[in-house]
DSSP file (Angstrom, degrees, kcal/mol; ACC not computed):
  #  RESIDUE AA STRUCTURE BP1 BP2  ACC     N-H-->O    O-->H-N    N-H-->O    O-->H-N    TCO  KAPPA ALPHA  PHI   PSI    X-CA   Y-CA   Z-CA
    1    1 A M     >        0   0    0      0, 0.0     4,-1.7     0, 0.0     5,-0.1   0.000 360.0 360.0 360.0 -40.3   51.8   -1.7  -19.2
    2    2 A K  H  >  +     0   0    0      1,-0.2     4,-2.3     2,-0.2     5,-0.2   0.877 360.0  53.7 -63.2 -35.3   49.0    0.1  -17.3
    3    3 A M  H  > S+     0   0    0      1,-0.2     4,-2.5     2,-0.2    -1,-0.2   0.894 104.8  54.1 -67.1 -35.8   50.6   -0.8  -14.0
    4    4 A R  H  > S+     0   0    0      2,-0.2     4,-2.4     1,-0.2    -1,-0.2   0.897 108.2  49.7 -56.4 -43.2   53.8    0.8  -15.2
    5    5 A H  H  X S+     0   0    0     -4,-1.7     4,-2.1     2,-0.2    -2,-0.2   0.889 111.6  49.5 -65.8 -40.7   51.9    4.1  -16.0
    6    6 A L  H  X S+     0   0    0     -4,-2.3     4,-2.8     2,-0.2    -2,-0.2   0.899 110.0  49.4 -63.5 -40.4   50.3    4.0  -12.5
    7    7 A V  H  X S+     0   0    0     -4,-2.5     4,-2.3     1,-0.2    -2,-0.2   0.931 112.3  48.9 -68.1 -42.2   53.6    3.5  -10.7
    8    8 A W  H  X S+     0   0    0     -4,-2.4     4,-2.6     2,-0.2    -2,-0.2   0.920 110.4  50.6 -59.1 -44.9   55.1    6.4  -12.7
    9    9 A M  H  X S+     0   0    0     -4,-2.1     4,-2.6     2,-0.2    -2,-0.2   0.934 111.0  48.5 -55.7 -50.6   52.2    8.6  -11.9
   10   10 A A  H  X S+     0   0    0     -4,-2.8     4,-2.3     1,-0.2     5,-0.2   0.930 109.9  52.3 -62.8 -40.0   52.5    7.8   -8.2
   11   11 A A  H  X S+     0   0    0     -4,-2.3     4,-2.2     2,-0.2    -2,-0.2   0.924 111.1  47.8 -53.4 -50.4   56.3    8.5   -8.3
   12   12 A L  H  X S+     0   0    0     -4,-2.6     4,-2.4     1,-0.2    -1,-0.2   0.873 111.0  49.3 -65.1 -35.7   55.7   11.8   -9.8
   13   13 A I  H  X S+     0   0    0     -4,-2.6     4,-2.2     2,-0.2    -1,-0.2   0.925 113.1  47.0 -67.4 -43.1   53.1   12.8   -7.4
   14   14 A L  H  X S+     0   0    0     -4,-2.3     4,-2.0     1,-0.2    -2,-0.2   0.849 113.6  49.2 -69.3 -32.6   55.3   11.8   -4.4
   15   15 A A  H  X S+     0   0    0     -4,-2.2     4,-2.5    -5,-0.2    -1,-0.2   0.939 110.8  49.7 -66.2 -46.1   58.3   13.7   -6.0
   16   16 A A  H  X S+     0   0    0     -4,-2.4     4,-0.5     1,-0.2    -2,-0.2   0.890 113.9  45.3 -67.7 -34.5   56.2   16.8   -6.5
   17   17 A G  H >< S+     0   0    0     -4,-2.2     3,-0.7     1,-0.2     5,-0.4   0.905 114.6  47.6 -67.8 -39.4   54.9   16.7   -2.9
   18   18 A A  H >< S+     0   0    0     -4,-2.0     3,-1.1     1,-0.2    -2,-0.2   0.813 109.3  56.3 -73.7 -32.9   58.4   16.1   -1.5
   19   19 A S  H 3< S+     0   0    0     -4,-2.5    -1,-0.2     1,-0.2    -2,-0.2   0.599  86.1  77.5 -83.6  -8.0   59.8   18.9   -3.7
   20   20 A T  T << S-     0   0    0     -3,-0.7    -1,-0.2    -4,-0.5    -2,-0.1   0.556  96.1-132.2 -74.0  -7.6   57.5   21.5   -2.3
   21   21 A G    <   +     0   0    0     -3,-1.1    -2,-0.1     1,-0.2    -3,-0.1   0.525  51.4 152.0  68.5   4.7   59.6   21.8    0.8
   22   22 A L        -     0   0    0     -5,-0.4     2,-0.3     1,-0.1    -1,-0.2  -0.435  51.8-114.4 -67.3 145.4   56.6   21.6    3.1
   23   23 A A        +     0   0    0     -3,-0.1    39,-0.3    -2,-0.1     2,-0.3  -0.596  59.6 133.6 -76.4 140.9   57.3   20.2    6.4
   24   24 A G        -     0   0    0     -2,-0.3     2,-0.3    37,-0.2    37,-0.2  -0.961  43.0-117.8-170.6 179.0   55.4   16.9    6.8
   25   25 A D  E     -A   60   0A   0     35,-1.9    35,-2.7    -2,-0.3     2,-0.4  -0.922  18.7-122.5-135.8 164.6   55.6   13.3    7.9
   26   26 A M  E     -A   59   0A   0     -2,-0.3   141,-2.6    33,-0.2     2,-0.4  -0.818  26.1-164.4-107.5 147.0   55.3   10.1    6.3
   27   27 A R  E     -AB  58 166A   0     31,-3.0    31,-3.0    -2,-0.4     2,-0.4  -0.991   6.3-168.5-137.5 140.3   52.6    7.6    7.7
   28   28 A L  E     +AB  57 165A   0    137,-2.1   137,-2.8    -2,-0.4     2,-0.3  -0.982  29.4 129.6-124.4 136.1   52.3    3.8    7.1
   29   29 A G  E     -AB  56 164A   0     27,-2.3    27,-2.6    -2,-0.4     2,-0.3  -0.921  42.6-115.8-166.1-171.2   49.2    1.9    8.1
   30   30 A A  E     +AB  55 163A   0    133,-1.4   133,-2.8    -2,-0.3     2,-0.3  -0.932  29.5 163.0-139.6 159.7   46.3   -0.5    7.3
   31   31 A G  E     -AB  54 162A   0     23,-2.1    23,-2.6    -2,-0.3     2,-0.3  -0.973  24.7-125.0-164.0 177.8   42.6   -0.2    7.1
   32   32 A A  E     -AB  53 161A   0    129,-2.0   129,-2.3    -2,-0.3     2,-0.3  -0.972  15.2-161.4-136.8 155.9   39.2   -1.6    5.9
   33   33 A N  E     -AB  52 160A   0     19,-2.2    19,-2.6    -2,-0.3     2,-0.6  -0.965  14.0-143.3-133.4 147.9   36.4   -0.3    3.9
   34   34 A Y  E     -AB  51 159A   0    125,-3.0   125,-2.5    -2,-0.3     2,-0.3  -0.959  28.9-167.0-108.0 132.8   32.8   -1.3    3.5
   35   35 A W  E     +AB  50 158A   0     15,-3.5    15,-2.3    -2,-0.6     2,-0.3  -0.865  14.6 178.4-122.5 151.7   31.7   -0.8   -0.1
   36   36 A T  E     -AB  49 157A   0    121,-1.7   121,-2.4    -2,-0.3    13,-0.2  -0.982  27.0-125.4-146.5 134.8   28.3   -0.7   -1.9
   37   37 A V  E     - B   0 156A   0     11,-2.6   119,-0.2    -2,-0.3     4,-0.1  -0.571  17.6-133.9 -82.0 154.9   27.4   -0.1   -5.5
   38   38 A L  S    S+     0   0    0    117,-2.8     2,-0.4    -2,-0.2    -1,-0.1   0.860  85.3  51.9 -81.4 -34.6   24.9    2.7   -6.1
   39   39 A D  S    S-     0   0    0    116,-0.5     2,-0.2   114,-0.2    -2,-0.1  -0.758  93.9-102.6 -99.1 150.6   22.7    0.8   -8.6
   40   40 A D        -     0   0    0     -2,-0.4     2,-0.4     1,-0.1    -2,-0.1  -0.471  34.5-131.8 -65.8 137.0   21.2   -2.6   -8.1
   41   41 A L        -     0   0    0     -2,-0.2     5,-0.1     5,-0.2     7,-0.1  -0.765  14.2-164.6 -91.1 135.6   23.0   -5.2  -10.0
   42   42 A D        +     0   0    0     -2,-0.4     2,-0.2     2,-0.1    -1,-0.1   0.551  56.5 112.7 -89.9 -12.4   20.8   -7.6  -12.1
   43   43 A A  S >  S-     0   0    0      1,-0.1     3,-1.3     2,-0.1     2,-0.2  -0.506  74.9-117.6 -78.2 130.9   23.6  -10.2  -12.4
   44   44 A E  T 3  S+     0   0    0      1,-0.3    -1,-0.1    -2,-0.2     3,-0.1  -0.403  91.8   9.5 -71.6 132.6   22.7  -13.4  -10.5
   45   45 A G  T 3  S+     0   0    0      1,-0.2     2,-0.5    -2,-0.2    -1,-0.3   0.540  92.7 125.8  78.5   8.9   25.0  -14.3   -7.7
   46   46 A V    <   -     0   0    0     -3,-1.3    -1,-0.2    31,-0.1     2,-0.2  -0.864  56.2-133.6-104.0 124.5   26.9  -11.1   -7.7
   47   47 A D        -     0   0    0     -2,-0.5    30,-0.5    28,-0.3     3,-0.1  -0.474   7.4-159.0 -72.2 140.5   27.1   -9.2   -4.3
   48   48 A D  S    S+     0   0    0     -2,-0.2   -11,-2.6    28,-0.1     2,-0.3   0.297  75.8  31.2 -99.2   7.4   26.4   -5.5   -4.5
   49   49 A S  E     +A   36   0A   0    -13,-0.2     2,-0.3     2,-0.0   -13,-0.2  -0.980  66.6 125.6-157.7 160.7   28.2   -4.7   -1.2
   50   50 A G  E     -A   35   0A   0    -15,-2.3   -15,-3.5    -2,-0.3     2,-0.3  -0.982  47.3 -71.5 172.5-168.5   31.2   -6.1    0.9
   51   51 A F  E     -A   34   0A   0     -2,-0.3     2,-0.3   -17,-0.2   -17,-0.2  -0.829  30.3-171.2-115.6 152.8   34.4   -5.4    2.6
   52   52 A S  E     -A   33   0A   0    -19,-2.6   -19,-2.2    -2,-0.3     2,-0.3  -0.908   9.3-148.5-133.2 162.3   37.9   -4.6    1.4
   53   53 A Y  E     -AC  32  72A   0     19,-2.3    19,-3.7    -2,-0.3     2,-0.4  -0.977  17.3-175.2-133.3 147.2   41.3   -4.3    3.1
   54   54 A L  E     -AC  31  71A   0    -23,-2.6   -23,-2.1    -2,-0.3     2,-0.4  -0.983  27.6-138.2-146.3 152.2   44.2   -2.2    2.4
   55   55 A G  E     -AC  30  70A   0     15,-2.4    15,-2.4    -2,-0.4     2,-0.4  -0.884  35.2-163.2-103.0 145.4   47.7   -1.2    3.1
   56   56 A T  E     -AC  29  69A   0    -27,-2.6   -27,-2.3    -2,-0.4     2,-0.4  -0.969  20.1-173.8-137.3 137.3   48.3    2.6    3.0
   57   57 A F  E     -AC  28  68A   0     11,-2.4    11,-2.4    -2,-0.4     2,-0.4  -0.997  13.8-177.1-126.1 138.7   51.1    5.0    2.8
   58   58 A Q  E     -AC  27  67A   0    -31,-3.0   -31,-3.0    -2,-0.4     2,-0.5  -0.996  22.1-159.4-132.9 144.8   50.8    8.9    3.1
   59   59 A Y  E     -AC  26  66A   0      7,-2.2     7,-2.3    -2,-0.4     2,-0.6  -0.982  25.2-168.7-106.1 106.7   53.0   11.8    2.8
   60   60 A R  E     -AC  25  65A   0    -35,-2.7   -35,-1.9    -2,-0.5     5,-0.2  -0.894  10.1-178.6-115.4 122.3   51.3   14.7    4.6
   61   61 A G        -     0   0    0      3,-3.1   -37,-0.2    -2,-0.6   -36,-0.1  -0.083  53.6 -81.7 -86.1-168.7   52.4   18.3    4.5
   62   62 A D  S    S-     0   0    0    -39,-0.3   -38,-0.1     1,-0.1     3,-0.1   0.893 121.3  -8.5 -67.8 -39.5   50.7   21.1    6.4
   63   63 A F  S    S+     0   0    0      1,-0.2    28,-4.3    29,-0.1     2,-0.3   0.653 128.9  59.0-121.2 -29.5   48.0   21.4    3.7
   64   64 A V  E     + D   0  90A   0     26,-0.2    -3,-3.1   -47,-0.1     2,-0.3  -0.769  58.8 162.3-111.2 140.9   49.0   19.1    0.7
   65   65 A G  E     -CD  60  89A   0     24,-2.1    24,-2.4    -2,-0.3     2,-0.3  -0.971  27.4-136.9-153.1 175.6   49.6   15.4    0.9
   66   66 A V  E     -CD  59  88A   0     -7,-2.3    -7,-2.2    -2,-0.3     2,-0.4  -0.992  13.5-164.0-133.4 141.9   49.8   12.2   -1.2
   67   67 A E  E     -CD  58  87A   0     20,-1.6    20,-2.6    -2,-0.3     2,-0.4  -0.997   3.5-170.9-132.5 131.5   48.3    8.8   -0.4
   68   68 A L  E     +CD  57  86A   0    -11,-2.4   -11,-2.4    -2,-0.4     2,-0.3  -0.981  15.7 179.7-116.2 128.5   49.3    5.5   -2.1
   69   69 A D  E     -CD  56  85A   0     16,-2.2    16,-2.1    -2,-0.4     2,-0.4  -0.907  25.2-158.8-128.5 157.2   47.1    2.4   -1.3
   70   70 A L  E     -CD  55  84A   0    -15,-2.4   -15,-2.4    -2,-0.3     2,-0.4  -0.954  24.6-166.9-133.6 115.5   47.0   -1.1   -2.3
   71   71 A E  E     -CD  54  83A   0     12,-1.8    12,-2.6    -2,-0.4     2,-0.5  -0.789  13.4-153.4-108.0 139.8   43.5   -2.5   -1.7
   72   72 A F  E     -CD  53  82A   0    -19,-3.7   -19,-2.3    -2,-0.4    10,-0.2  -0.981   9.1-171.5-113.8 124.0   42.4   -6.2   -1.7
   73   73 A L  E >   - D   0  81A   0      8,-2.3     8,-2.4    -2,-0.5     3,-0.9  -0.869  11.0-156.9-116.1  91.0   38.8   -6.6   -2.6
   74   74 A P  E 3  S-     0   0A   0      0, 0.0   -23,-0.2     0, 0.0     6,-0.2  -0.529  72.7  -5.0 -78.0 132.2   37.8  -10.4   -1.9
   75   75 A S  E >  S+     0   0A   0     -2,-0.3     3,-0.8     1,-0.2     2,-0.6   0.782  82.3 159.3  63.6  34.0   34.7  -11.7   -3.9
   76   76 A R  E X  S- D   0  79A   0      3,-1.7     3,-1.4    -3,-0.9    -1,-0.2  -0.814  81.6  -8.8 -85.9 124.1   33.8   -8.3   -5.5
   77   77 A F  T 3  S-     0   0    0     -2,-0.6    -1,-0.3   -30,-0.5   -31,-0.1   0.815 133.3 -57.6  59.1  33.9   31.7   -9.2   -8.5
   78   78 A E  T <  S+     0   0    0     -3,-0.8     2,-0.3     1,-0.2    -1,-0.3   0.573 122.7  82.8  71.7  13.0   32.6  -12.9   -8.0
   79   79 A E  E <  S-D   76   0A   0     -3,-1.4    -3,-1.7    -6,-0.1     2,-0.5  -0.990  79.1-114.4-142.2 155.9   36.4  -12.3   -8.2
   80   80 A D  E     -     0   0A   0     -2,-0.3    26,-0.4    -5,-0.2     2,-0.3  -0.758  39.7-170.2 -82.2 123.2   39.2  -11.2   -6.0
   81   81 A F  E     -D   73   0A   0     -8,-2.4    -8,-2.3    -2,-0.5     2,-0.4  -0.790  20.2-153.1-112.9 161.1   40.6   -8.0   -7.1
   82   82 A I  E     -DE  72 104A   0     22,-2.7    22,-1.9    -2,-0.3   -10,-0.2  -0.971  14.4-166.8-119.1 141.3   43.7   -6.0   -6.1
   83   83 A A  E     -D   71   0A   0    -12,-2.6   -12,-1.8    -2,-0.4     2,-0.2  -0.825   6.6-162.1-137.6  97.6   43.4   -2.2   -6.7
   84   84 A P  E     -D   70   0A   0      0, 0.0    18,-1.8     0, 0.0     2,-0.3  -0.574  24.9-178.7 -68.0 139.7   46.6    0.0   -6.6
   85   85 A Q  E     -DF  69 101A   0    -16,-2.1   -16,-2.2    16,-0.2     2,-0.4  -0.981  21.6-160.4-144.4 152.7   45.5    3.7   -6.1
   86   86 A A  E     -DF  68 100A   0     14,-2.4    14,-2.1    -2,-0.3     2,-0.3  -0.999  13.3-175.4-135.0 139.5   47.1    7.1   -5.8
   87   87 A Y  E     -DF  67  99A   0    -20,-2.6   -20,-1.6    -2,-0.4     2,-0.5  -0.934  22.3-142.3-128.9 151.9   45.5   10.3   -4.3
   88   88 A V  E     -DF  66  98A   0     10,-2.5    10,-1.8    -2,-0.3     2,-0.4  -0.991  27.9-151.1-108.6 126.6   46.3   13.9   -3.9
   89   89 A I  E     -DF  65  97A   0    -24,-2.4   -24,-2.1    -2,-0.5     2,-0.5  -0.798  13.2-169.2-105.4 131.2   45.1   15.3   -0.5
   90   90 A L  E     +DF  64  96A   0      6,-3.5     6,-2.3    -2,-0.4   -26,-0.2  -0.984  56.9  22.8-125.2 126.5   44.1   18.8    0.4
   91   91 A G  E     - F   0  95A   0    -28,-4.3     4,-0.2    -2,-0.5    -2,-0.1  -0.592  67.2-118.1 116.7 179.8   43.5   19.8    4.0
   92   92 A S  S    S+     0   0    0      2,-1.0    30,-0.3    -2,-0.2     3,-0.1   0.429  92.6   3.5-123.7 -96.5   44.7   18.5    7.4
   93   93 A A  S    S+     0   0    0      1,-0.2    29,-3.7    28,-0.1     2,-0.5   0.951 141.4  37.0 -59.3 -50.1   42.2   17.1   10.0
   94   94 A I  E    S+ G   0 121A   0     27,-0.2    -2,-1.0    25,-0.0     2,-0.3  -0.934  90.3 166.4-101.3 124.9   39.4   17.6    7.6
   95   95 A Y  E     -FG  91 120A   0     25,-1.8    25,-2.4    -2,-0.5     2,-0.3  -0.914  32.0-153.1-142.0 161.4   40.4   16.8    4.0
   96   96 A A  E     -FG  90 119A   0     -6,-2.3    -6,-3.5    -2,-0.3     2,-0.3  -0.920  20.1-174.0-127.7 154.9   39.3   16.1    0.5
   97   97 A A  E     -FG  89 118A   0     21,-2.3    21,-2.9    -2,-0.3     2,-0.4  -0.992  13.7-160.3-151.4 149.6   41.2   14.1   -2.0
   98   98 A A  E     +FG  88 117A   0    -10,-1.8   -10,-2.5    -2,-0.3     2,-0.3  -0.997  29.9 135.4-134.7 140.6   41.1   13.1   -5.7
   99   99 A G  E     -FG  87 116A   0     17,-2.3    17,-2.5    -2,-0.4     2,-0.3  -0.904  34.7-125.9-163.2-172.4   42.8   10.1   -7.2
  100  100 A L  E     +FG  86 115A   0    -14,-2.1   -14,-2.4    -2,-0.3     2,-0.3  -0.962  18.9 172.6-148.1 165.0   42.7    7.1   -9.5
  101  101 A G  E     -FG  85 114A   0     13,-2.0    13,-2.7    -2,-0.3     2,-0.3  -0.921  20.8-131.2-159.0-179.5   43.4    3.5   -9.5
  102  102 A I        -     0   0    0    -18,-1.8     2,-0.3    -2,-0.3    -2,-0.0  -0.993  20.5-123.7-145.8 143.7   43.0    0.4  -11.6
  103  103 A L        -     0   0    0      9,-0.4     7,-2.5    -2,-0.3     2,-0.4  -0.631  21.2-163.4 -84.9 144.1   41.6   -3.1  -10.8
  104  104 A Y  E     +EH  82 109A   0    -22,-1.9   -22,-2.7    -2,-0.3     2,-0.3  -0.993  21.1 148.8-140.1 125.0   43.7   -6.3  -11.2
  105  105 A A  E >   + H   0 108A   0      3,-2.3     3,-2.1    -2,-0.4   -24,-0.1  -0.975  62.2  11.3-151.4 150.1   42.3   -9.8  -11.3
  106  106 A N  T 3  S-     0   0    0    -26,-0.4     3,-0.1    -2,-0.3    -1,-0.1   0.877 127.8 -59.0  50.5  46.0   43.2  -13.0  -13.0
  107  107 A E  T 3  S+     0   0    0      1,-0.2     2,-0.3    -3,-0.0    -1,-0.3   0.774 118.7 101.9  56.0  25.9   46.6  -11.7  -14.1
  108  108 A E  E <   -H  105   0A   0     -3,-2.1    -3,-2.3     0, 0.0     2,-0.3  -0.990  65.4-135.8-140.0 147.2   45.0   -9.0  -16.0
  109  109 A F  E     -H  104   0A   0     -2,-0.3    -5,-0.2    -5,-0.2  -107,-0.0  -0.766  37.9 -97.9 -98.6 150.7   44.4   -5.2  -15.4
  110  110 A A        -     0   0    0     -7,-2.5    -1,-0.1    -2,-0.3  -108,-0.1  -0.156  29.3-118.3 -56.0 157.0   41.0   -3.6  -16.2
  111  111 A N  S    S+     0   0    0      1,-0.1    -1,-0.1     2,-0.0    32,-0.1   0.810  96.9  34.5 -67.2 -30.4   40.7   -1.9  -19.5
  112  112 A E  S    S-     0   0    0     30,-0.2    -9,-0.4    -9,-0.0    -1,-0.1  -0.955  80.1-123.0-129.1 144.7   40.0    1.4  -17.8
  113  113 A P        -     0   0    0      0, 0.0     2,-0.3     0, 0.0   -11,-0.3  -0.324  30.2-125.9 -70.8 165.8   41.3    3.1  -14.6
  114  114 A F  E     -G  101   0A   0    -13,-2.7   -13,-2.0    26,-0.1     2,-0.3  -0.860  16.7-137.1-109.8 158.8   38.7    4.1  -12.0
  115  115 A F  E     -GI 100 139A   0     24,-2.9    24,-2.3    -2,-0.3     2,-0.4  -0.816  18.8-160.2-111.6 149.1   38.5    7.7  -10.6
  116  116 A A  E     -GI  99 138A   0    -17,-2.5   -17,-2.3    -2,-0.3     2,-0.4  -0.987  18.3-168.4-136.7 141.0   37.9    8.6   -7.0
  117  117 A L  E     -GI  98 137A   0     20,-2.6    20,-3.0    -2,-0.4     2,-0.3  -0.990  22.1-176.1-121.3 133.8   36.8   11.5   -4.8
  118  118 A K  E     -GI  97 136A   0    -21,-2.9   -21,-2.3    -2,-0.4     2,-0.4  -0.961  14.8-175.7-137.3 147.7   37.3   11.1   -1.2
  119  119 A A  E     +GI  96 135A   0     16,-2.6    16,-3.0    -2,-0.3     2,-0.3  -0.992  23.9 149.5-138.9 147.3   36.5   13.2    2.0
  120  120 A G  E     -GI  95 134A   0    -25,-2.4   -25,-1.8    -2,-0.4     2,-0.4  -0.972  43.6-112.4-165.1 177.1   37.6   12.3    5.5
  121  121 A L  E     -GI  94 133A   0     12,-3.3    12,-2.6    -2,-0.3     2,-0.7  -0.992  23.2-162.7-126.6 118.5   38.6   13.1    9.0
  122  122 A D  E     - I   0 132A   0    -29,-3.7     2,-0.5    -2,-0.4    10,-0.2  -0.894  14.9-175.2-111.7 108.5   42.1   12.5   10.0
  123  123 A L  E     - I   0 131A   0      8,-3.0     8,-3.1    -2,-0.7     2,-1.0  -0.850  25.4-138.7-110.8 134.3   42.6   12.4   13.9
  124  124 A E  E     + I   0 130A   0     -2,-0.5     6,-0.2     6,-0.2    -2,-0.0  -0.776  24.8 174.8 -87.4 102.7   45.7   12.1   15.9
  125  125 A I  E     +     0   0A   0      4,-1.2     5,-0.2    -2,-1.0    -1,-0.2   0.565  67.8   1.4 -92.5  -9.4   44.6    9.8   18.6
  126  126 A A  E >  S- I   0 129A   0      3,-1.2     3,-2.5    -3,-0.1    -1,-0.2  -0.925 104.7 -60.6-161.2 165.6   48.1    9.4   20.2
  127  127 A P  T 3  S-     0   0    0      0, 0.0     3,-0.1     0, 0.0    -2,-0.1  -0.260 125.1  -6.1 -56.7 134.2   51.5   10.9   19.5
  128  128 A Q  T 3  S+     0   0    0      1,-0.1    38,-2.7    37,-0.1     2,-0.4   0.624 112.1 108.6  55.9  13.3   52.4    9.7   15.9
  129  129 A L  E <   -IJ 126 165A   0     -3,-2.5    -3,-1.2    36,-0.2    -4,-1.2  -0.987  48.9-172.5-120.6 124.5   49.3    7.5   15.7
  130  130 A F  E     -IJ 124 164A   0     34,-3.0    34,-2.9    -2,-0.4     2,-0.5  -0.923  17.4-154.9-123.4 138.9   46.4    8.6   13.3
  131  131 A L  E     -IJ 123 163A   0     -8,-3.1    -8,-3.0    -2,-0.4     2,-0.5  -0.971  12.3-163.2-111.0 118.4   43.0    7.4   12.7
  132  132 A D  E     -IJ 122 162A   0     30,-2.8    30,-1.8    -2,-0.5     2,-0.5  -0.860   5.7-173.9-110.7 126.0   41.5    8.3    9.3
  133  133 A L  E     +IJ 121 161A   0    -12,-2.6   -12,-3.3    -2,-0.5     2,-0.3  -0.989  23.1 166.8-118.9 126.4   37.6    8.0    8.8
  134  134 A S  E     -IJ 120 160A   0     26,-2.5    26,-3.1    -2,-0.5     2,-0.4  -0.978  38.4-146.9-146.4 157.6   36.6    8.5    5.2
  135  135 A A  E     -IJ 119 159A   0    -16,-3.0   -16,-2.6    -2,-0.3     2,-0.4  -0.975  24.8-169.1-120.3 139.0   33.9    8.3    2.5
  136  136 A N  E     -IJ 118 158A   0     22,-3.0    22,-2.9    -2,-0.4     2,-0.6  -0.988  12.2-160.5-132.9 128.1   35.1    7.5   -0.9
  137  137 A Y  E     -IJ 117 157A   0    -20,-3.0   -20,-2.6    -2,-0.4     2,-0.4  -0.960  15.7-176.7-111.3 118.5   33.2    7.7   -4.3
  138  138 A R  E     +IJ 116 156A   0     18,-3.0    18,-2.5    -2,-0.6     2,-0.4  -0.933   8.2 162.4-118.5 137.9   34.7    5.7   -7.3
  139  139 A F  E     +I  115   0A   0    -24,-2.3   -24,-2.9    -2,-0.4     2,-0.3  -0.991  13.1 164.1-148.1 157.3   33.4    5.6  -10.7
  140  140 A N        -     0   0    0     -2,-0.4    14,-0.6   -26,-0.2    15,-0.1  -0.917  52.3 -93.7-156.3 174.4   34.3    4.7  -14.3
  141  141 A D  S    S-     0   0    0     -2,-0.3     2,-0.3     1,-0.2    13,-0.2   0.985  92.7 -28.6 -61.1 -61.6   32.2    4.2  -17.4
  142  142 A T        -     0   0    0     11,-0.2     2,-0.4    12,-0.1    -1,-0.2  -0.960  51.3-142.1-151.4 166.5   31.9    0.4  -17.2
  143  143 A A  E     -K  152   0B   0      9,-1.5     9,-1.7    -2,-0.3     2,-0.4  -0.999  21.1-128.4-137.2 132.0   33.7   -2.7  -15.8
  144  144 A E  E     -K  151   0B   0     -2,-0.4     2,-1.1     7,-0.2     7,-0.2  -0.643  15.5-139.7 -78.7 130.2   33.8   -6.0  -17.5
  145  145 A L    >   -     0   0    0      5,-0.9     3,-2.1    -2,-0.4     5,-0.2  -0.735  48.6 -87.3 -88.6  88.6   32.8   -9.1  -15.3
  146  146 A G  T 3  S-     0   0    0     -2,-1.1    -1,-0.1     1,-0.3   -68,-0.0  -0.230 104.3  -9.6  54.1-120.9   35.2  -11.8  -16.2
  147  147 A N  T 3  S+     0   0    0     -3,-0.1    -1,-0.3     2,-0.0     2,-0.1   0.134 103.4 122.9 -95.8  16.9   33.9  -13.8  -19.2
  148  148 A R    <   -     0   0    0     -3,-2.1    -3,-0.1     1,-0.1     0, 0.0  -0.473  61.8-139.3 -80.0 156.4   30.3  -12.2  -19.2
  149  149 A D  S    S+     0   0    0     -2,-0.1     2,-0.4    -5,-0.1    -1,-0.1   0.542  78.8  84.7 -84.6 -10.5   29.0  -10.4  -22.1
  150  150 A T        -     0   0    0     -5,-0.2    -5,-0.9    -7,-0.0     2,-0.3  -0.806  62.3-153.6-102.3 132.4   27.5   -7.6  -20.0
  151  151 A D  E     -K  144   0B   0     -2,-0.4     2,-0.3    -7,-0.2    -7,-0.2  -0.800  18.4-154.0 -96.0 144.0   29.3   -4.5  -18.8
  152  152 A I  E     -K  143   0B   0     -9,-1.7    -9,-1.5    -2,-0.3     2,-0.4  -0.851  22.7-107.3-120.9 158.8   27.9   -2.9  -15.5
  153  153 A D        -     0   0    0     -2,-0.3  -114,-0.2   -11,-0.2   -11,-0.2  -0.698  31.2-166.1 -74.2 129.3   27.9    0.5  -14.1
  154  154 A T        +     0   0    0    -14,-0.6     2,-0.4    -2,-0.4   -16,-0.1   0.058  27.2 150.0-115.1  27.0   30.4    0.5  -11.2
  155  155 A D        -     0   0    0    -14,-0.1  -117,-2.8   -15,-0.1  -116,-0.5  -0.477  29.8-178.2 -59.4 114.6   29.7    3.7   -9.4
  156  156 A T  E     -BJ  37 138A   0    -18,-2.5   -18,-3.0    -2,-0.4     2,-0.4  -0.957  27.5-147.4-130.3 139.6   30.6    2.7   -5.8
  157  157 A V  E     -BJ  36 137A   0   -121,-2.4  -121,-1.7    -2,-0.4     2,-0.4  -0.888  15.9-165.0-102.5 133.0   30.6    4.2   -2.4
  158  158 A F  E     -BJ  35 136A   0    -22,-2.9   -22,-3.0    -2,-0.4     2,-0.4  -0.935   7.2-171.3-117.9 135.7   33.3    3.2    0.2
  159  159 A L  E     +BJ  34 135A   0   -125,-2.5  -125,-3.0    -2,-0.4     2,-0.3  -0.995  29.1 158.0-125.0 125.6   33.1    4.0    3.9
  160  160 A G  E     -BJ  33 134A   0    -26,-3.1   -26,-2.5    -2,-0.4     2,-0.3  -0.926  37.4-145.3-151.7 167.8   36.4    3.2    5.7
  161  161 A A  E     -BJ  32 133A   0   -129,-2.3  -129,-2.0    -2,-0.3     2,-0.3  -0.971  15.5-175.1-131.2 144.7   38.8    3.5    8.5
  162  162 A A  E     -BJ  31 132A   0    -30,-1.8   -30,-2.8    -2,-0.3     2,-0.6  -0.993  13.5-151.5-138.5 143.9   42.6    3.4    8.4
  163  163 A L  E     -BJ  30 131A   0   -133,-2.8  -133,-1.4    -2,-0.3     2,-0.4  -0.965  22.9-173.7-117.4 121.4   45.0    3.5   11.3
  164  164 A R  E     -BJ  29 130A   0    -34,-2.9   -34,-3.0    -2,-0.6     2,-0.4  -0.932  20.7-145.8-122.7 143.2   48.5    5.0   10.5
  165  165 A V  E     -BJ  28 129A   0   -137,-2.8  -137,-2.1    -2,-0.4     2,-0.3  -0.868  19.2-140.2 -98.2 127.8   51.8    5.4   12.2
  166  166 A A  E      B   27   0A   0    -38,-2.7  -139,-0.2    -2,-0.4  -141,-0.0  -0.679 360.0 360.0 -88.8 142.0   53.8    8.5   11.4
  167  167 A F              0   0    0   -141,-2.6  -140,-0.1    -2,-0.3    -1,-0.1   0.348 360.0 360.0-142.3 360.0   57.6    8.0   11.1
């Protein structure tokens, strides 16, 4: 049910961006992030940093854009997660974005979505080829770790790069 809400929200954001009549382009690509949690985790055997990989789609207008990502986070908090995400982007070469997503693991969605603030530099490195360098801060109240009794603070910083082709 939560996935259905996220899909509807992403569709509405795309429709709103497309209906503004702004000239823009669609971009499809892939990227990687290095992530680290802000607080030390006391849980034994749980990494507090790692890498994630994503497929990404953007619709970029002159100043407003929309981004949809599907991220794979291997071995984050001892589990493999998939995280669908949606962002609204303001700016062009230098931009800021706000969005939300939800974690999915073991055939279940997280109890709460995460929220994200993002800032980046979007460079056209060749005609129709863009390199996006970004910093992303994600937060929610708590996240449950599988069958553990303890919830943890999951404020996390992501530093990433994505390569996208415009079409």
